[in-house]
C-alpha positions as CSV (number, residue, x, y, z in Angstrom):
1,M,14.5,7.0,-13.3
2,S,10.9,7.8,-14.2
3,M,9.8,10.9,-15.8
4,A,7.0,10.7,-13.3
5,I,9.3,12.3,-10.9
6,D,9.1,15.7,-13.0
7,A,5.5,15.2,-13.2
8,L,5.3,15.2,-9.4
9,R,7.6,18.2,-8.9
10,L,5.8,20.4,-11.5
11,G,2.4,19.4,-10.4
12,V,3.3,19.9,-6.8
13,V,4.5,23.7,-7.5
14,Q,1.1,24.2,-9.2
15,A,-1.0,22.7,-6.4
16,L,0.8,24.7,-3.7
17,S,0.7,27.9,-5.7
18,A,-3.1,27.4,-6.3
19,D,-3.9,26.9,-2.6
20,P,-5.6,30.3,-1.1
21,V,-4.1,29.6,2.4
22,I,-0.3,29.2,0.8
23,A,-0.8,32.1,-1.5
24,G,-2.2,34.3,1.1
25,I,1.2,33.9,3.0
26,V,3.9,33.5,0.4
27,A,2.2,34.9,-2.6
28,D,3.8,33.7,-5.8
29,R,7.0,32.5,-4.1
30,V,6.6,28.6,-4.5
31,L,9.9,27.8,-6.3
32,D,10.8,24.8,-8.4
33,S,14.1,23.4,-7.5
34,R,15.9,26.5,-6.2
35,M,19.7,26.2,-6.7
36,S,20.9,29.7,-5.3
37,A,21.3,30.4,-1.7
38,Y,19.0,32.6,0.2
39,S,20.1,36.2,0.5
40,D,19.0,38.5,3.3
41,G,17.4,41.1,1.0
42,E,15.0,38.9,-0.8
43,P,11.2,39.0,-0.3
44,V,10.2,36.2,2.3
45,P,8.5,33.7,3.1
46,I,9.4,31.2,0.3
47,I,8.7,27.6,-0.2
48,S,11.1,25.7,-2.4
49,V,10.1,22.3,-3.9
50,Y,12.8,19.5,-4.6
51,T,12.7,15.8,-5.9
52,E,15.6,14.3,-4.0
53,E,16.5,10.7,-3.5
54,D,14.4,8.0,-5.4
55,T,14.5,4.4,-5.2
56,G,12.9,1.9,-7.5
57,E,12.0,-1.9,-7.3
58,P,10.8,-4.0,-10.1
59,W,7.2,-5.0,-10.2
60,S,7.9,-8.6,-10.5
61,A,10.3,-10.2,-8.3
62,N,11.3,-12.7,-11.1
63,N,12.3,-10.0,-13.7
64,G,14.5,-6.8,-13.2
65,G,14.4,-3.7,-14.8
66,P,11.6,-1.3,-15.5
67,S,8.9,-0.7,-14.9
68,W,10.0,0.1,-11.3
69,D,7.8,0.8,-8.2
70,T,9.5,4.1,-7.6
71,T,9.6,5.9,-4.2
72,V,10.7,9.8,-4.3
73,D,11.6,11.9,-1.4
74,L,9.7,15.0,-2.2
75,V,11.5,17.9,-0.1
76,L,9.7,21.2,0.8
77,E,12.0,24.1,2.1
78,I,9.8,26.5,4.0
79,M,11.7,29.7,4.9
80,F,10.8,32.9,6.9
81,Q,13.2,35.6,7.4
82,T,13.0,38.9,9.6
83,R,15.6,41.6,8.9
84,A,16.2,43.7,12.0
85,T,16.8,46.8,9.6
86,S,16.4,47.9,6.1
87,D,19.5,49.1,3.8
88,T,18.5,52.7,5.1
89,G,18.7,51.5,8.6
90,E,14.8,51.8,9.1
91,P,13.3,49.1,11.1
92,L,12.0,46.1,8.8
93,I,9.5,43.5,10.0
94,G,8.2,40.9,7.8
95,I,4.8,39.0,8.0
96,A,5.7,37.4,11.1
97,E,6.6,40.1,13.8
98,T,7.4,37.6,16.7
99,N,9.1,34.3,17.3
100,R,5.7,32.8,18.3
101,E,4.0,34.0,14.9
102,T,7.0,32.7,12.8
103,E,6.7,29.4,14.5
104,A,2.9,29.2,14.3
105,L,3.0,30.2,10.5
106,L,5.9,27.7,9.9
107,N,3.7,24.8,11.0
108,L,0.5,26.0,9.3
109,L,2.5,26.2,5.9
110,R,3.8,22.6,6.6
111,T,0.5,21.3,7.5
112,R,-1.2,22.9,4.8
113,C,1.5,21.8,2.2
114,E,1.0,18.1,3.4
115,Y,-2.8,18.4,3.1
116,V,-2.8,19.8,-0.4
117,I,-0.5,17.1,-1.6
118,A,-2.0,14.1,0.1
119,A,-5.6,15.0,0.7
120,G,-6.5,18.2,-0.9
121,D,-9.6,18.4,-3.1
122,S,-8.4,21.4,-5.6
123,P,-8.2,20.4,-9.3
124,W,-4.5,20.3,-9.0
125,S,-4.5,18.3,-6.0
126,L,-7.0,15.7,-7.6
127,L,-4.9,15.7,-10.8
128,L,-1.8,14.8,-8.8
129,R,-3.3,12.0,-6.9
130,E,-5.2,10.7,-10.1
131,Q,-2.2,10.7,-12.5
132,V,0.9,10.9,-10.5
133,I,0.9,9.9,-6.7
134,R,0.1,6.3,-5.7
135,R,0.1,7.2,-1.8
136,V,2.2,9.2,0.4
137,T,3.8,6.6,3.1
138,E,5.7,8.8,5.4
139,T,6.4,12.4,6.3
140,N,9.4,14.1,8.3
141,S,10.0,17.7,9.6
142,K,13.0,19.1,10.6
143,R,13.5,22.7,12.1
144,F,16.6,25.0,11.5
145,R,17.3,28.5,12.2
146,T,20.1,31.2,12.0
147,D,20.5,34.2,14.2
148,D,23.1,37.0,13.5
149,A,23.1,40.6,14.1
150,A,21.2,41.6,11.2
151,T,19.0,38.7,10.0
152,K,17.0,36.1,11.7
153,A,15.8,33.2,9.5
154,A,13.6,30.3,10.3
155,L,13.4,27.1,8.1
156,R,11.4,24.0,8.3
157,L,12.5,21.2,6.0
158,V,9.7,18.7,5.1
159,T,10.3,15.5,3.4
160,L,7.4,13.1,2.3
161,K,8.0,9.8,0.8
162,V,5.9,9.4,-2.3
163,Q,5.0,6.4,-4.2
164,I,4.6,7.5,-7.7
165,K,2.9,5.8,-10.5
166,C,5.1,4.5,-13.5
167,D,5.3,5.9,-17.1
168,E,2.7,4.4,-19.1
169,D,3.2,3.0,-22.6
170,D,1.0,4.7,-25.2
171,D,-1.6,2.6,-27.0
172,P,-0.2,1.8,-30.4
173,V,-3.7,1.9,-32.0
174,T,-4.6,5.4,-30.9
175,P,-1.1,7.1,-30.3
176,P,-1.3,10.5,-28.4
177,S,-1.3,13.8,-30.1
178,G,-1.0,17.4,-29.2
179,P,1.9,19.8,-28.1
180,F,3.3,17.1,-25.5
181,A,2.7,13.9,-27.6
182,T,6.4,12.8,-27.0
183,L,6.1,12.7,-23.2
184,P,4.8,9.7,-21.4
185,N,2.1,9.6,-19.1
186,P,1.8,10.8,-16.2
187,L,4.1,13.8,-17.2
188,R,1.9,14.5,-20.5
189,A,-1.3,14.9,-18.4
190,I,0.6,17.4,-16.0
191,C,2.1,19.4,-18.9
192,E,-1.2,19.7,-20.6
193,A,-2.8,21.3,-17.6
194,M,-0.1,23.8,-17.2
195,P,-1.2,27.5,-17.4
196,D,-0.4,29.1,-20.9
197,G,2.9,31.2,-20.6
198,S,3.9,29.8,-17.1
199,S,7.5,28.6,-16.4
200,G,6.0,25.0,-15.8
201,Q,4.6,25.0,-19.3
202,A,8.3,26.2,-20.7
203,A,9.8,23.2,-18.7
204,C,7.3,20.9,-20.4
205,T,7.9,22.3,-23.7
206,L,11.8,21.9,-23.2
207,L,11.4,18.1,-22.2
208,N,9.1,17.5,-25.1
209,A,11.4,18.9,-27.5
210,A,14.3,16.9,-26.0
211,M,12.1,13.7,-26.4
212,A,10.9,14.3,-29.8
213,A,14.6,13.8,-31.1
214,A,14.6,10.2,-29.9
215,T,11.0,9.4,-30.6
216,S,9.9,7.7,-33.9
217,P,6.6,9.2,-35.3
218,A,3.6,7.1,-34.1
219,V,1.9,5.6,-37.0
220,P,-1.8,5.1,-36.2
221,F,-3.3,1.8,-36.7
222,E,-5.6,1.6,-39.8
223,G,-6.6,-1.9,-39.9
224,A,-5.2,-5.0,-41.5
225,D,-5.8,-7.0,-44.8
226,M,-7.6,-10.5,-44.5
227,V,-7.6,-13.0,-47.2
228,I,-10.1,-15.9,-47.3
229,R,-9.3,-19.0,-49.6
230,P,-11.3,-22.3,-50.0
231,G,-9.6,-25.3,-47.8
232,P,-9.6,-29.1,-48.1
233,K,-12.8,-30.8,-47.6
234,P,-12.8,-31.9,-43.9
235,R,-12.5,-35.7,-43.3
236,P,-15.6,-37.5,-42.2
237,D,-15.9,-38.1,-38.4
238,P,-15.7,-41.9,-37.8
239,T,-18.0,-41.7,-34.7
240,D,-20.7,-40.3,-37.1
241,G,-22.5,-43.6,-38.0
242,A,-24.5,-41.8,-40.9
243,E,-21.4,-40.8,-42.5
244,F,-20.5,-44.4,-43.3
245,G,-24.2,-45.7,-44.3
246,A,-25.1,-46.9,-40.8
247,T,-28.8,-46.8,-40.1
248,A,-30.2,-46.4,-36.7
249,N,-32.3,-49.3,-35.2
250,T,-35.8,-48.0,-34.5
251,E,-37.6,-51.3,-33.7
252,D,-37.8,-52.6,-30.5
253,T,-36.5,-56.1,-30.0
254,P,-38.5,-58.7,-27.9
């Protein structure tokens, strides 16, 4: 498994959160790997980002093992919810007041998420495609819904198959430095771009500390000593006539 998977998930959360269209609908509710179930009283809509199944094939057909050509199922759960009444019995309508609006916004968010990840031109989108994403090979979307007496929820599950770039080996001549030096690229590049004080930066700090326990301090290359000693005199070349006293015939023969 590649740590580039973490780079993909962390970077996608930042890219979606920074998009003005998505932020205008879901505000700050782009969540990383949400584990708890949705409750009927929480703010919506919500986008939850997961990295689910991944597969890897070796770069060489003759040699197994890393580095692998890894493909990840990047899963986005886009959820809308409308409660018929509040806890006090008053009518409560969310951002989408009708089924038609709910469906339209679900599809808008799905389309915008795919654009941000695969073709967006924001700083985070460009960083993802430069450092983490090799290409997006497939997209799939499924629609789910619940309908009970008090709550109606609409969920669209979007799965993108993403080929990610492999973890890079550090240059032994110029080892990395900085707060995330123990992390391999592309994860290090994503962590270095995280906003100060963000939950993404906290996750990066946790990973970096865990990796530091198993990483030997890098020793910068400072040069090499070279000793030059006189060697034996080279033997003469037998093809060189001058070496054996031969003289060239410069006279024309009749």
